[in-house]
C-alpha positions in Angstrom: -73.0 -34.5 -30.4 -70.6 -37.4 -30.0 -73.2 -39.7 -31.7 -73.2 -37.4 -34.7 -69.4 -37.9 -35.0 -69.9 -41.7 -34.9 -72.5 -41.5 -37.6 -70.3 -39.2 -39.7 -67.4 -41.6 -39.3 -69.5 -44.5 -40.5 -70.5 -42.5 -43.5 -66.9 -41.6 -44.4 -65.8 -45.2 -44.0 -68.5 -46.5 -46.3 -67.6 -43.9 -48.9 -63.8 -44.7 -48.8 -64.3 -48.4 -48.7 -63.4 -48.6 -52.4 -59.7 -47.8 -51.5 -58.1 -49.9 -48.7 -55.4 -47.3 -48.1 -57.9 -44.5 -47.6 -60.0 -46.8 -45.4 -57.0 -47.6 -43.2 -56.2 -43.9 -42.7 -59.8 -43.1 -41.9 -60.0 -45.9 -39.4 -56.9 -44.6 -37.6 -58.4 -41.1 -37.4 -61.7 -42.5 -36.1 -60.0 -44.4 -33.3 -58.4 -41.1 -32.2 -61.6 -39.1 -32.0 -64.3 -41.4 -30.9 -65.3 -42.4 -27.4 -64.4 -45.9 -26.2 -67.9 -47.4 -26.4 -68.2 -45.9 -29.9 -64.9 -47.6 -30.9 -66.4 -50.9 -29.9 -69.4 -50.3 -32.1 -67.2 -49.1 -34.9 -65.2 -52.4 -34.7 -68.4 -54.3 -35.4 -69.2 -52.0 -38.3 -65.7 -52.4 -39.8 -66.0 -56.2 -39.5 -69.2 -56.2 -41.5 -67.7 -53.9 -44.1 -64.7 -56.2 -44.5 -66.9 -59.2 -44.9 -68.5 -57.6 -48.0 -65.2 -56.0 -49.2 -62.4 -58.5 -48.7 -59.8 -56.0 -49.8 -60.4 -54.2 -46.5 -59.1 -57.1 -44.5 -55.7 -55.4 -44.0 -57.4 -52.9 -41.7 -58.7 -55.6 -39.4 -55.5 -55.8 -37.5 -56.3 -52.3 -36.2 -59.2 -53.7 -34.3 -57.0 -55.5 -31.8 
């Protein structure tokens, strides 16, 4: 079931990637509800999204 939450989180992040503020909020929520190994996978996913959407770069500081 936890994997379903990870996939759902990725879907939500891709849908809100048009707005950097919404994206930031959703990333914070994701870090609170995902398992540690899923957070590491999510960081990779967020970096790839930010590569294609430079306006999301402000959320990269959350990855530290």
